[in-house]
N, C-alpha and C positions, 0 to 999 in steps of 0.2 A: 588366505590373508584375512586379518581381522576387519571388523566393520570400521568405516571412517568415523573419526571423532567429530568432524565438521563437514557438512556437505551443502553446496549451493546448487539449487535447481531452477533453471530458467530465469535467472536474475536479469531483469530489464529495467533501465531507468533512462529517461530523457533529461539530459542536463541542459541542452540548448539546441538551436537549429542545426548547429555544426557537429554536435557530438551526442551519441546515445550508446549506452551499454545495451547489448542485444543478446538475450538468451545465453547468459553465462552459466556454464555447468562446471563446477570444480569440487574436488574433495581433498581431504587431508587425513592421513592415517596416524595412529599413535607412534610417536618416535620418528616421524618422517620429516625430512626437509624438502618441501615442495617449492621449487624455484618458479617465480612469476617474472617473466621478462617481456620485452616489446619496446617499441619506440616510445619516446615521451609523447604523452597525449593519447596513448593507446587504451588507457583505462585501468592500468594496474592499481594505482593508488585509489581510484574511484571504487573498485571492487572491495578493497580492504576497508575503506570507510563505511561501506554498507555492512560488512561483517561486524564492525565495531560500533554501529549505531550512530555514527556521525552523519551519514546519509541514509535515506529511506528508499528502498526500491519501489518502482511503480507496480511491478509484478514479479512473481517468483518467490521462492522460499529459502530460508536458511535453517538447517537442522544441526543440532549438537546432540550426539549420541542418539540419533533417530528421533529426537524431540524438536519440533518446530519452535523457533524462538523469534521474538520481535523486539529488537533493542532500539532504544531511543537516545542513548548517550554512551560515552566511554565508561562512565561510572557503572551503568548497567552491564556493559561488556565485561568489566573487571569482576563483577559478581558472578558472571558465568565462566570465569577463568580465562578470559581473553585479554592479553596485554598487547598494546600497539606501540612499538618503538618507531617514532616518526623520523623521517629524513631530516626535517628541520626540528631541532631538539625542543623538548617540552619540559623545561626545568624551571625551578623557582630561583630566579637570579639573585634574590635578596638573602638566600640561605647558603650555608656552607656546602661543600662537596658531600660530607658525611650525612648531613641532614637531608639532602636531595636523595641520596641512595636509599636511605631507610625511611623515607617520608611515610610510606604506607605501613610501616612497622613501628612507628614511634611509640605506640602504646606499650609495646614490649619492653621499652627502655624506661618506663615510668616507675618511680618509687614514691614514697610519702612526700618528698620535697619537690616532685615534678620529674622532668626528664633527667636521667642519669647520663650526663654528657660524657663523663669519663668512660663509661661502658660503651656508649655510642661510638666515640672516636677510636677506642681500642678495637672494636669489632670491624670498623671501617678500614683501619690500617692493616689489620690481619687479612682482610679480604684483598686489599690492594697488593700486599706482599704475595699472596697466593696467586693472583692474576698477573703479577709483575707490571702493575700500573704505577707509573711514577708521577703522581699528582699530589700536591699538598692537600690533605683532607680537610684542613682548616680554612682553605681559600674560599672566598666568595665566588660563586659560579660565574658571576658577571665578568670577572676578570680573566676568565679562561678563553683559550682559542677554541675553534669549532671542533677540531679533532679531539681535544680533551673533553669537551662536552659530550661528544658521541661515545667516548669511552665510559663516561659516567652513566649514560643510558644503558650501555651493555652491562655494567655492574648492577644496575637496577633489575635488569632481566634475570641476571644470575641469582639474585637473592629473592626473586618474586615467588609467589605461590601459583603462578599461572599454569594452565594446562595447554594453552594455545598461545604462541607468541608470533606476532607479525613484525618482521624486520624490514623497514623500507629504506633501501640503500644504506645499510649501517656502516659500510666501509668507505663511503664516498670521499671522506677527507683523510683516509688512513694511508700510510705507507705500508710496505710489506711487513715490517716489524709489528705494527699495531694490528694488522690484519690477522697475524698469528694469534694474538690475544682473542680476537673475535672467534676464530676457528676453535680455539680451546673451549671457549664458553659454549659454542654451539654443540660441540661433541659432548660436553658435560650435560647440557640440557637434553640431548637425544638419549643419553644413557639413563636419564631419569624418566624416559617415556614421554617427554614433552614434545608437542608437535609444532612445526615451524612453517609458516609461509614466509618466503624470503624473496623480496624484490631486488633484482640486481641486473646490471648490464655487463658486469665484469666476467669475462668468459672463463678465466682461471678459477674464480670462485664457483661458478656454476658446475664445472666438472669435478671440482674437489670436494664439495660438501653436499651437492644436490642428490636426491634420490629420484625425483621426477622433475620435469620442467614443462611449464605451460607457456605458450607464446600468445600474446594478445596483439591485435592489429585493428586500429580504428574502432575500438569498442566491441570487437568480436574475438572469440577464442579460435585461434588458428589450429591449435592441436596440443596434445599432451603426450610426452614421450618419457621413457626411462632414460636417465642421464647415462651417457657413455663418454669415456675419455676422448674418443676420436670425433666428437660431434661439434667442435668449435666452428668449423666452417659451415656446417649445416645451420647452426643457430644464427650466424651472421646473415646467411642467405635468407632464412625465414623472416628475420626482423627487418632487413634493409634492402635486399637484392644486391648487396655489394659482395665482391669476392674478398677473401681474407687479405690479399695483398694490396687492396685499395684503402686501407684504414688510415694511412699516414701520407697524405698527398703533399709532402714537402717540396717546395720549389727552390731552385738555386737562385740566390740573390747576390748582388754586388755589395760586398761588405767594405765599408770605408773606415774612417778614423773614429776614435772614441768620442762619443757625444755625452756620455754620463760616466762620472767617476766618483767613487766613494773612497776617501782616504782616512784611515785610522778612526773609523766610525765605531763608537762605543756608547752604550746606554744601559743604566740600571743593572749591570751585571747580566743582561740578556744578550746584548751584542758586545763582542770583545774584539776590538781592533780589526774591523772589517775593511778590506781593501779589494776593490774589483773595478772593472770598466766594462761598459757596453758600447759596441760600435754601431755605426750607421748601417741599417739594413740587416742587422743581426737578430736572431732569436737566441737569447741567452737563458738557459734553463737554471732553475734553482731547486735542488732536491734536499731532503732532510726529514727527520722524524718530527712528530708533534712536539712542540716545545723547543725546537732547534733554533728558532728565531727568524724563520723565513718571513712570516707575515709581519712580524715586528719590524724587520728591515724594510719591507714594502711600505709600511706606514710612516717610517722615518723619512724615506725618500720622497713620500708624498706630502710631508708636513703635517700628517695627522698626529704624529708623535714628535714633539719638538725638544725634549730634554735629552739631547744627544751631544756627545763630544765628537770632534773630528770635522771633516769638511766634505761637502757635496758639490761637485763641479758639473755644470750643465753647459754644453757647447764651449768648454774651456774656461768658463767664468765661475768663480766661487759664488754659489747662490745660497746654500744652507736654508732651504725653505722651512719656515716655521708654521705655516698654515697650508691647507690644501689649495687655497687661493694663490699663494705664492708659487706653489708647484705648478698649478694649472697655467698661470701666466708665463711660466718658464718652459712650457711645452710638455709637462708630465701629466698623465692621467692614470687613474687606478681603477681596476675592476676588483672590488674587495672580495675576500674569501666568503664572507657570510652575506649572501645575496638578500635574504629576507630582512635582516637587521639593518643593512647599510646601503642598499642600492635600489630597492623596490618601493614604488609609490603605489600601494595596493588599491587605494581608493580612487585612483585616476586611470584614465584609459591609456591604450597603447601609444597614441600619438603624443600625449604629454610625457610619458615615460621615455619615449624615443628622443624627443626634441628639447627636453627641459634644459640641457646644458648648451644648446646651440641657438637659442632664440635670437641672439643678436644678428645672426646671419640672415634673418628673415624680416628685419626691421626696415620699413620704407617710410621715410618722412615721419619718424617717431611712432609709427603704427606697425604692428605685425601684419605682414602679408599672409593672411590665412590660406589663401589658395595655393601659394608657393609652399607654405609649410605643409599642407596636407599632401600635395603632389610629391614632395620630397620624402615625407613619411611613408607613403604608399610605395615609393621606389625602393626604399631600404627594406621594407617588409617583404616585398617580392624578391629582391636581390638576395636576401639571406634566408629565404624559405621559412619565414616565420608564420606559424599557423595558430589560430585562424587569421585570415589575411585582413579583415576589416580593421581600420585604424581606430575605430571608436569603441572597440570592445574593452570592458574593464579588465585589468590585469589578472583578476581571479579566473578569467576564462582561459588563461594560457597555462600550459604545463610547465614544469620546472625547466625543461630544456629550451622551450620557446621563450620563456622569461629571460633565460641566460643569453640567448641569441639577441633578444631585444635590447638588453643592457649593453652587450658588446657593440651592437649597432649604434647605440647612443654615444659610446666612446669614440667609435670610428667617425661619427658625424662631427665631432669636435675638431678633427684634423690635427690632433696633437702629434708630436714628434717622437715621444717616448711613452710606450704603453706598458704599464705594470699589470699583468694578468695573474691574479692570485686564485688558483684552482678554477680556471674558466670552464672546465669540463666536468666539474664535480656533480655526480649524481645524474648524468644525462646519458641518453642512449647512443649507440654507435653511430647512427645516421646523423644525429645532431652534433656529435663530436666531430664528424667529418666536415659538417657545415662550419663549426668553430675553427677547425684547422684551415679551411679555405679562407675564412675571414682573416686569420693571421697571415696567410699568404698575401691577401689583399693589402694588409697594412704594410708589410715589408716591401712589396712591389712598388709602393709609393715613396720609398726612401725612409720610412719611419723604422723604429726599432722596438723590440719586445723583450721585457724581462718576464719570463714564463715560469711561475711557481707551480709545481705539481707534485702530488703524492704518487703518481703513476710513473715508474721508471721507464716503462715501455713507450709511453707517449713522449717523454723527454728525449729518449733515444731516437724516436721517429721524427720529431719535429724541430730539434734544436741544432744550432751550429756549435755551441759549447754548453757544458753543464758544470755549474758550481755545486758542490755538496757542502751543506752546513751541518755542524754538530756542536751542541752546547754553545751556541752563539758565535761560533767561528766558522770561517770558510776553510775546509780541510782538504779540498781537492778541486782541481780545474781540469775537466775531462773533455775529450773529443769523442762524440757519439760513435763514430766508425771504429774506434779502438777501445770501446768500453762495453761492459756487460751489465745486466741488472744486478748480478751478484756483486760486482765491484762497487756499484753505487751504494748498495746496502751495507757493504763492508765499511766504506768511509762514513756513511751516515750513523753507524753505531760505534764509531771511535770514541 
């Protein structure tokens, strides 16, 4: 075997009292896909940040082609041929899709008059046709959904000059169709001898594209193995201690009458005559590809988008919420698709993030009862296994999965009756997913209902009572999980 293109030896870094990376040894060979997996908070992203110069190790060394390097920024990493595609996209929101993709190559499009935009847009459209990406290249990135932004990041990797690419949960918002684009890009990069560190919790991805897999647990390397098709169960056991059959702990609920109905809902040619109902105690799944209108529908129901036609009935009354406040007062709460942009208060601690929507519950004679507030916050953090457990930690101390559980706990604390969960398990590990599923069980056991939007057909089949499939702004199928397959969901989603 050839020598590794990059090697980590004895990497150690103390991040806090609760978390330390300890003696991490990893390597990556030319043209290899090395999967990095483990529970949220295990240190996967922390290791990648050290490789890219975002974080600095306390001890240990990083070598590229047997040459020790010391990087202090992503810019320096790029000069060494390292490209980091982050889970939370890193795009220029004020620029077009085409400008974002070729941002590092804009000098190649310059002529005497400046940038030749005709050439730029032509090359971008040709690239999208080749990759079968259906996004308007002239669109401002700010207007796009999360899955579309992640597709743009993939296209950036495809045209880059990098020798080492780090993908951090690149398919977290993708359906099976978009994931195929990702696999095409990865196979193309491998064929060029480009080396890839690939962070993922998706078992199908691991066995399909990985050459080797390393599992991290609480800042330590559990082990590295060659990927084999039959290793799904072993990976789950290594990561969580769970058996394969314990992944979807759906409980049986008493389903009642319809409590939410949409009738002839249409908006801006994105939603087209949407009609559906959600019943008391029901988990109703919504599947669909990026751009199908799933998240747009969620925002209409929550009043975050108000330029729609048609009617929304809540508990039998026509409400048509025009603001999130209207929806909240009517008993609807939304967990948005993009956690970082729309739900996280990064500069505040866990207690604030957990209780900010429920402060009225703790008011006593016009003052907030801080003792009751803190006791309740501690109870939720313990109940939903949120780590680290201290309520006064800033949110930056929490991994993506624990942030997601914290935000879902915030919603549960509001005691709402209708929960719209838009990709609640996006980019989190198997154990944290099970915690989210159990939280969903907790919601419906109290008589509330869930509209569950997901890109993962498997979890929709495992956790839902019914599944609606959207395509091109329409509901094209209403399916029962026990009589449906992943292939059928994909068939309807691509209609």
